[in-house]
N, C-alpha and C positions, 0 to 999 in steps of 0.2 A: 749082363753089363750093369755096373753100378750107376744109378742116375745121379745127375749133378743138380745142385741148386741153381736157379736162374742166374744169380750173380757169378757163380763159379763157371757156369756154362759160357756166359758172355765174356769172361776173362781169358778164355783159352786162346792160344795163338792161332793165327791163320796159317795156311801152308806157306805163304810168303813171309811169315814172321811178324805180321801186323797184330793189332791195328797201328796206324801211323798218324802222325800229326804233320801238317804242312803250314808254314807261316808266310803271311803276306804282309809285309811292312809298308804302311802308308805314310810314314813320317815325312816323306817329301811333300805331301799335300796336307796331311793331318796327323796329329800325334796319336796314331791308332795302329793296332796290330790285329789282323784277322787270323784266326786259327781254324783250319779245316781238318775234318776227320775223314780218314780213308781206311777202310777195313780190308781192302783187297790188293790194290795196286800201289806198290811202293813209289812209283813215279808220280802218283797223284794226278791222274788224268781228270779232267774237269767233270766228266759225267760220273766218275766214281767217287767224288768228294762231296762232303756236306759241310756247310759253315756251322761250326760248333760254338765258337767263342769269339767275341770282340772285346778287346781290352784297350781302355784309354785311362789316363790318370784319374779321372773323376768318376768313372763307372765301369762296371763289368757287365757285359750282356751275353747271355747264353741262349742257344737254340737247342733245347733238349731233343734228342733223337732216339729212336728205337734201334738198338744195335743187336737185336736177337736175329742172328743169321738164319735164313730159311723162313722167317715169318712173313706174312703177307704185307705188313707195313714196315718192312726193313728199311732203315735209314730215313723214315718219314717222321714228322713231328710226334713226339711222345705223348703229348696231351691234346691232340686234335687241333682245334682252332686257336688254342693258347700256344703260340709258337715262340714267344720271347719271354725271358725273365731278366729284369734289370736289377742290379744291386749297386746303388751308389756307393762311393768311397766312404769308409768309416773315418772316425776321428783320429785313427792311428797313422794316417798318412795316405797319399795317393797310391794307386795301383802301379806296380812296375810292369813295363812292357816286356812280354816274354820273347825269348829267342829260341829256346829249346823246350823239349818235353819236360825236362827237369824244372825249368822255370815255370811251366804251367802247373806242375804238381805243387810247387811251392806257393804259387798264387792261389790255387784252389784250396789249400789248407787254411786260408784265411776266411773262407766262406762261413756263414753262421751255421750253428749246429742244426741238423735236419736236412742240409743240402748234400747231394751226392758229390763227393770231392774226387772221385776217380773218373777221369774223362773217358776211360775205356768202357764205362757203363752208360755213356750217353748224357751225363749230367742231369740237371733237374733236381727234384727232391728225392730223398731216400724212398725206397719202395713202399714202406709202411705209411708214408705221408702223401702218396700220389693222389689220394682222393681230394686233397686240398686243391691241387691244380685242375683236376677233372671237374670239380664243382665250379670253379671260377670259369672254366672253359664253357660251361653251360649257359653263361650270361651272353645274350646277344650283343655283338659288336665288340667284345673284349678279345684282344689278341695278345696283350702284354701284361705281365705281372711285374709290378715295381715293389720291391721289398726295401723299405727305408728304415733308418735307425733313429729318426727324429721322433720325439715324443709329442703328443698332441691329443686333444679331446677326441678327434676323429681319425682313427688309424685303420679304418676299413672303408675305402672310398671307391665308388664306381664312377670312373671318369673316362668313358670310351675314347679311344680304344684301350685305355689302361685301367687296371684294377690296382689301387695303391694299398698296400698292406704294411702296417707298422710292425717292426721286429718284435716288440713286446707282445702284441696280440698273436703273432706267429708262434713265438715260444710258448705262450700260454696254451694255445690250441694244440701245439705239438705235445706238450706234457699231458694234456687231457686225452689225446688219442693214444698215447703210450700207456696211460693208466687203463684205458678201455681194453686195449689189446692184451695187456698183461692179465687183466681180470678174466677175460674170456679164455685165455690160454690156461690159466689156473683152473677155471671151472671145467674146461674141456679135459684137462688132465685128471681131475677128480672123477668126472663122469666116466672116463675110460676105465679107471681103476674099479669103479663100482660095477660097470658092465662085466669086466673080467672076473670080478669076485662072484657075481651071480652066475655067469656062464660056466666057470671052471670049478669053483669051490662049493657054492651053495647048491648047485645042481648035482654035484657028486655026493655030498653029505650034508643034508639039511639040518640035522641035529647038531653036528659039530660046527657047521658054518651057517648059522641062521641069517635070514635076510636082514640087511641093515636098514634102519629107518633113516631116510634122508631128511635133513632139516634145512629149511630156508634160512639163509643168513640174514641178519638185520638189514632192513631197507631194500631187500632184493626186489620186491614187487614195485616199490616206489621208483627205484632206479630203472627198472625195466620199462615202466610205462611213462617215465618223465618225457615230456615234450610231444607225446603222441596225441593225435586228435581223438576225441571221444568216440568209442566204438569203431575205430578205424581198423578194418581188416580183422576183427575179432571173430574167430570161428565159433561154432556152436559148442565145441568141446571146451574152448577157453571160457565161454560164458558159464557153462555148467561148473567148471572148476572155480570160477570167481564166486558163484553162489555157494558152492560147498565150503570154500574158505571162510566166507562170512558166517555161515551157519555154524561152523566149528569154532569160530571165535566170538560168538554172540555174547557169551558171559563176560569175556574180557572187554569187548567193546562197550557193553552196558556199564562197566565199571570205569573204564578209562576214557571213553568217547561217548557219553550218554547223549549229548546234543546231536552229534553226527549220526548216531544210530536212530534217533527219533526222526531226524530229517530224512534219512534213507527210507524209513518206514513210511513216512508221509508221501515221498516221491513214488515209492512202489505202489502205494494205494491209489495215487492219482493216475499213474500209468495203467494199472489194472482196470480201474474204473473207466478210463477213457477207452480202452480196448473193448470193454464190455458194452459200452454205449455204441461204439462203432459197429460191433457185431449185431446188436439189437436193431440198429438202423438198417443194416444190410438185410436182415431177415424180414423186416417189415416191407421191404420192396419186393419180396417174393411170395408167391402163394404156396406156402408150406403146409403140410398136413399137421393136424393137431398133435400127432405123436412127436414131431420135431420140436414143437414149442414146449411140450411137456418135458422132453429130454433137456432142452436148454434151461428151463426153469429149475429142473432137478439138479443140474450141475451148478446152477448159480442161485441158491436159495435166498441170497441177499436181496434179489429182485422181488421175490415174493414178500419179504419182510416189509417192503415199502407200502404194502396194503394195510399195515397195522400201525396203530398209534404208539405202541410200546414194542420193545425188542421181542422178536419171536424166533422160534426154532422149529425145524422140520422134524416131525415124528416119523412119518412114513409116506412113501409114494404108493399110489394105487392101494390105499388102505381099505381092507374089507370092513364094512360097517354093518353087515347082516343081510337078511332077506332070502337066504338060500332055502329051497324046498327040500323035501326028503330025497329027491333025485339029484340034488346038488345044483340045480339050475336057479336062475333069477337072482343071483347074488348081487349085492350092491357094493360098488367100489368108488371111493372118492379119489379124485386125481391126486390131491395132496391133503394130508392131515398134519396140521401144525398146532403149536401151542404157544401161549404167551410165556416168555422165559421166566418171569418173576413169579407167576401164580400157577402156571400149568394149565390154564384154561384153554380148552381145545377150540380149533377153528377148522372148517372144511372149505377147501378151495376147488372150484370147478373151472376148468380151462376150456375155452373155445378158441376159434381161430380169429385173427385180426380182421379177416374178410367177412365175419359173421354179421348179418344184418341185425341192427338193434331196434329198428322201427319198421312199421308196416310200410308198404310201397305207396299207399295212397292215404290222404288225409281223411279224417272222420267227417262225413256228410258235408263236404264242401268247405270245411274250416281249414285253418292252418295247424290243426292239432293232429299228431300222429300217435298211434298206439304202439305198444311193444310188439315186436315181431314174434312169430311162432318159435324161432330159435332161442330168443331171449327168454320167453315164457317157459320153454322147455327146460332151459338151464336153471332157471329160478326154482321151478317145482322139483327138479332133480336134486338140487342141493338141499332143499327143505326136507325131501324124503330121506336123504342120506342122514340128516340130523336126527330125524325120528328114529331111524334104524340104529344109529350110534347110541342114543339114549338107552335103547332096549338091550344092546349087546356090549355096553361099555365094561361091565365087570368081567365078562369073558375075554374081551380084548386086553384089558389090563393084566389079567392072569396069564394069557398066552405070551404077551410081550414083556412080562415082568416089569411093567412100568406103573408104579404106584404114585408117581409124581404128576400124573395128568388127571384132569378133572373136567366134568361137564357142567360147570356152574352156569355158564351162559354161552353155549356153543355159538360161535360166529359163523355165518355163512357168507362166502365171498365168491363172486363170479367175475372172471377176467375174460372179456370178450370184446370184439370189434374195435373200432377206432372212433374218435370224436368227429361229429359232423361239423361242417364249416358254415352252413347256412344258419341264420339266427333262429328261424322258426323251428328248425330241427334240433338245435341246441336246447331251445326252450322245452320241447316235447320230451327230450331225453332226461333233462333235469327233473321235470315233473314226475316222470315214471320212476326213476331210480330213488327219488326221495319218498315216493309213496310206499316203497317196500322197506319198512322199518327193521325187518329182521334179516335182510339180505343187502350186502354191499356190492354194488356193481362198479367195476373199474375197467376202463379201456386200456388197450396195450400202449397207446401213445401217452396216456397219463402216467403209466408206470415209467416209461422212458423219460418223461419230463421230470419226474421226481429224481431219477438218477442224474440227469443233467444238472438240476439245481444243486444237488450235493456236490457234484464235481466242480461247479462254478464257485460254490462256497469254500471248498477246500483250496481252490486255485487262487482265490483272491488274496493279495498281500495284506498282512495285518495293518490295521489302522494305527497311525502314530498317536500314542496316548501320553507320551512323556515329552516334556518341553525339550527343545534342542539345546545342547550345551554350548552353542555358539550364537553369535549375533549375525543378523541378516545384513547389517551395514558394514561388515568387515571388508 
């Protein structure tokens, strides 16, 4: 059986020949005619009828109803709590009071464009504009929509129980909704054609029917995202697509939107740095093994570069620096081998845990002076031994790695271990100890974090105003 469109379905005749209109003239008490809708009973029994229309010379009031027979809300208000729509008379003259269904048809023909003029469909707005009424119905306390033809600065007014809508705003909104609907219908039609082409032609003969490259129309992304909150409901797939589009267009963006591209780069760096600091802080709260910290620093060598006064690059993790015996045992490996970017001067970095004790547990002979802990002493001597081995084996290392741009002019030794003490006497002891080792730099984990935080704060600070304002303060 061929299916019918909703409008055609609702226009079919009932077995009794309906639907019917019944008129109740109140001109004895008021110049008003009420028009009732009855879909079943030609006699118009009270429980079978619904008030559809009230006409007086100065206004037309409609009660839109659902006329889809068999539906759960049959003959109920079409727009929920928004039950009435008032249309005051236009400048062309007062409304004529109807006596027959033909008079009602003639009367409804005078309704503004966008209104349903066929009473058999339950009145209200045309189906494609129903969202206007449903949106207004969502306002608490609003039961009546008044569509007026007077012009004014405010033609969209919430005045419970009424919502007052100017006809100019209504027509502008109607045109916009029509454009949106037409655009999506056109896009849906094109996408259907593309899917048919891929499924029937390209799949059958790929050489004769190659896959078509689909192009975005101008302003497609702008129109799609206009008015949406930032990051509202964006899926991971959408985010990856957005990144891909920016990467594919980076050359064009650098040419046409250089300032926007630089601003985006700065924002990405800030967000990335903030995420890095947050993860750093989280790891400091846990007692993680040394291997976890080594992996974290390997994946984020930018943090290690904070230990240098000049830009540095990573050469190798777990770098072999020599010391193997004939049986292959006793090899020496540095946690990280790095180099100054400009000169290639090498540096060795030894990593311990943030929980590593940096000072002895007790002071020296009853004083407030504490010596270096066994763990710190071991790390210092370990990295110094690695430097010794590296000097001996550097030619072999450079040959195996094919790196002739690295040198051992003055190999730096860096130990990253522990966290800073809070007590004054412990701070003093630690500063005395680390400054006593002229050939080894000792940095704590929280000091590295503080350097990252300082960079983030510097990048986040708004630029200071250096140019005089082009306006006067006394305006």
